[in-house]
N, C-alpha and C positions, 0 to 999 in steps of 0.2 A: 504494500500500500504506500502511496505517496501522500505526504502530509505537508501542507504549508502552515507553518507556525508563525503567528503574528504577535509581537510583544513590544510595548513601549517600556524600555528599561528605566529603572529609577535612578536617581542621582547617586545613591549609595547602594552597595550590595546588601541585600536583605534576604530573609527567609524565602520570600516569593521568588527571588532570582535563583536561589539554590534549587527550588522546586522545578523551575523551568529548565534549568541545566540538566537536572537528573531525569526529567521527563524526556528530553531529547536523546540523552545517552541511552536510556532504556529502549526507546523506539528503534534507534539505530542498531543496538545490540541484538534486537529481534528481527533484523533484516529489512526494516522499513526505510524508505528514503524520506528524509526530513529536510525541507527547504525552509529557511528562516527569513522573515522580514522584521528587522529591528529598527526602532528609533530609540534614542536615549534622551532622558531629561537633561543629561550633561551638555547636550547641544545648546541648551538655552544660555549656558555660561558664556558662549562666544557670539551670541546673536545680539545685534543692536535692537533695542526696544523689546527685549526678551519677554517681559511680562505681558505686553500687549499681544505679541505673537502667540504666546501660550494661551492667552484668553481666546483669541479668534480661532486658533487651530483646533481647539477642543470641540468646536462646532462643525468645522469643515476644513480639511487640509488638502487642497488640490494636489500638492506635491506627493503626499502619501497615497492618495487615491490613484494618481497616475502611475506611480511605481508599482503599487499592488496589482492594478489592472494588467500592466505589462507582464508582471511575474505570473499571474494566473493564466494569461494567454499563452505564455511560453511553456510553463511547467505542467499545466493541466492536472493539478493534484486531485486525489480522490476526496479529500476533505480539508477544510480550513479550520485550524485550531487557534482560537483567540485566548490570550491571557490578559494583557492590559492594553488599553487604547488611549489613555490620557497621559500627557496633554498633546502629543505630537502626531497621533494617528487619527483619532476621532471615530466615534461610532457611526459617523456618516458613511464609513466604508462598508458597513453591513448590508444595506440594500443593494449596493453595487455588486458585492460578492454574490448575493442571492440571485440577482438578475442575470448574472453570468452563468448561473446553474450549479454553483458549488455549495454543498451542505456545510453548515457552520456549527462547530462545537466550541463552547466557551467554558473555561474553568472559572468558577466564581470564587476568587481568592478572599474576598472581603464582602462588605455590605454596600458597596458603592452603587449598585444598580438601584438601591432604594434610598441611600443616605449620601448626600454630597461629599462628606468627608470619609465615608466608607467604614466608620467605626460604630455608629449608633452611640456616640459618646461625646459629651460636651460639658465643660465646666465641672469636671470631677465626678460626673455621674452618667448613667445610662440615659440616652435621649433618643426617642423614636418619633419626634415631632414631625419629621419630614414624611412620615407615612400617614399623618393625620390630615385634617381638612385644609390646613394652610400649606401643606406640601413643602416645596423647596423654599418658600418664602421664610420659613422658620430658620433656615441656615443663615439668612441675611439678618433677620431681627435678633437672633441670638449671637450673631457674629462668631460662628463656630470655629473659624480659622484664625481668630485674633487679628484679622485685617479685613476691613470692610470691602476692599477691592477684591481680595482673594475669596472671601466668603460669597460675594456676589457672583464672581466668576464660577465658583463651584456650583452654586445654586442654579445659575442660568444654564450651565451645560447639562446638568441633570434634568432640568425642566424641559430643555430642548429635546434631549434623547427620549424622555418619557412621552412627551406629546407627539413626537414623530414616530413613536412605537418602534424605534430602531431595534431594540432588543427583542421585544415580545413578538414582532412580526417576521424577523429575519433570522434569528438564531434557531437552529434545529434542535440542539440539545444543550442544556445547561448542566455542567458537572459541579455539583455542590459538595462541599467538604464534609458537611454533617447533615443529618435529618433536620436539625434545628434551623440551619441555614435554608434548606429547601422549603421548610414550612413558612419561613418569613417571606420567601419569594411568592409562594402559592397564595398566601394570605393577602398579598398585594398585587394580585392580578396576573401572575405568571401561570401558564398552564402546567398542571401537575404532571401531565404525561410527557412534558418536555424536560422535566427536572429529574436528574439521577443523582444518587449519592456516591461519591468516589473520594474517600479520605486520602490524604497524602501518604506517602510510603517512606520507609527507611531505606535509603539508598546505599548506605555504607556496609562494609562486610561485618557480619555478626561474629563477635568473639564470645564464646561461652565462658564468661568470667566466673571464676569460683566465688561463691558468696561467703566471705569471711567477715562476720559481724564485728569482730574485734578490731578490724582495720577500717571500719566505717564509722567515722567519728563526728559527722556534722550534718546539718540540714543544708541542702544545696538549692541555689537559684541561678539560672543562666538566662540572660537576655538583656534587653534594653532597660536601663535604670530610669524609669520615667513614671509620672503619676498614674497613667492608665494601667500600668503593670502592677499597681498596688504596692509600690515600694514603701510608702509610709505605713501602710497596713502591716506589711511584713516586718518592718523595723519595730513596730509597736508590739507585735506578737513576740519577737525576739527579746524585747525589753522585759516581758513577763516571764521569760524562761532563761534567767541568767546562767543556769547550769548546763545549757545546751549551746553549742557553737553553731553559728550560721555563716555560711560562706556564699558571697554573691559574685558571680562572674558576669562581666559586661561593663559597658560604659554609659555615661549620661551626657546630656547636653551640657555645655559649658555653664558653670555656676549653679547647677541644680543640686549637686551633692552638698554644696556649702549651705544650702537652705535646710538641710536635714540634720537631726541630732542622731548620730550613729552610736548605738549601745556598744559597750566594751566587748560583748560576746559576738559582735558582727565583724567579719573581715571582708573588705572589698578587694577582690582579686584582680579587677580590671579586665581588659580583653585578653582572652587566652587563645593561643594557637591550637591546632587540632590535637597535637600530642599532649599539651597541658590540659586541654579540656577533657580528654579521655581519662587522664589521671585524676582530674577533679571529680568526675562522676564515680570512678572506682572507689574513691575514699569517702563518698557520701553515704549516709544511712537512709535518708529520705529526700525526695525532691518536692519542693513547694512551688505551685503555680498560684500566685497571689493576685492575678489580674482582676480588675474591677470593671473591665469592659468585655464586650463580646469579641472573641477572636475566632477566626475561621477554624483552622486545625493547627494548633501550635506544633511546629516540627520538634520542639523540645520534648513533647510527650513520648513519641516513639524512640527518640534519642536517649532519654532517661531510662525508659523501659528496657532498651537494649543493654543497659548496664545493671539490670535487675534492681532498679530503684523504684520502690512504690511511690506513687504520686499523690500528693494532697492538693486538691483543687476546689474551687468554689462550686457550689451546687447551682449552676446557672448555665445558660447558653448550651453549646454542644459539648461541654466538658464531661458531663456524666455519661456521654456516649463512649468515651474512651476510658475514663476513670470509673470503673465499676466498684461500687462501695464494698469494701471488705475483700475484694478479689484482686484488683490491680492497684488499689489505692483507697483513699478515704476522701470524703467530701465534707466541706464546712459551709456554713451560712455566708453567702457572699458579702464582703465588706465588713465583716465582724471579726476584729482582731482577737477578741476574747475567745470566740469559737475556734479560730485558727490555732491559737496558743494551746487551748485545751485538746484539740485533735492531735497536735504534735506531741504534747506531753503524755497523753493517754497511751500512745503507741510506741513511744521512744524506747522503753525497756522491754516491749513485747517482741523479742527477737524472733520467736517462732512465726508470728504473724507477718513481720517485716520480710523475713526470708520467703515465706509462702507467697506473699503478694508480689515480691520481686521476681520470683521464678515464673509466676503466672503472667506477669507483664512481659517478660522475655519471650514466653511462648506465644503471646498475642502478636508480638512484633513479627515472629516467624510465620504465623498463620494468617493474620488479618492485615498487617501493615507491611508485608513484604513486597518486593518488586514484582514477584510472580503474581501475587494476588491483585496488585494494582494494574498490572499489564492486562490481565484477563478481563477485568471490568472496563478498562479503557478501550480495549479492542471491541468489546460489546457495544460501548457507546458510539464508537466510530461506525460500526456496521449498521447500527440502528439509524444513525444520521444519514448514511448513504442510502439505505432502503427508503427512507422518508423523502 
């Protein structure tokens, strides 16, 4: 099968970028031909009037449309797979692709099809106002991006795509990361029969690490140190458990750490390379996902499970679909640092349960979140799109 993959890269390497790279590698390793069309947000750094160009290209970018049309005519792919279209490609390409007779599959990495900032999160809390009566106007009135110009741009591009039915009328199949995400789309006008659930997969080689509880000495967190990731919540939980060490790997935007009071039992590891991150996971007893926002499918889940780490996560969004209570981890009341601290403390010395959940998580990665499992479902999605 020949696939044209279309993706607007972000300014910085992210989990989504890693997923796209792994996706391409997997397809090629299974004998498929993958042609890519990339634009990158980094292009804006060298463009004169970059902000204005990004604003207008989100609605329609003749350059991207012309290049993709030429690529389609030349390559004649069996299917077109979309990842991200903003800001330099634009969903205006979707009816063009459909008119040319090519089926479109789209991975839904976040909530941007419904929420201009893609997070359903604003001013420190969950926000779904853009699915209400005011729709995208809420993004402007709430100034979701902290810049009226940017918030207006984000709101208008979503309004334009929605009223033009770019996604609902032209995409053949939406690949959602969780059932929670799929249900959000369906509740907001997307056809259920067009939405499939396809979780991300663990693309690295699995090493059956021996579980030695005596060498596992701390609670781990890995990711961006930012408010929506629940870092203040995690620090408050750590403050309540001075007898337990917490290690946080990742970086924060400039000046953010200085606004926080770091307890003595919390160690900030900074950004770790692959080898250091592997060692970081092997020495942890539990992994905590403290996020206070909806995330699609955090890649850190299968990554931690691959090292036999039970996961403690909030009881919201799609997290319980991965973290099964008492089986692969434990759930706590979202946003409640007391509940998080109690969950950690209650299980900390229960080494038998920790080992059992860690092994079960490892098995889940092998069975449910493996490259083979992902490939099978992805191919089914492609064949369904081609038949339709």
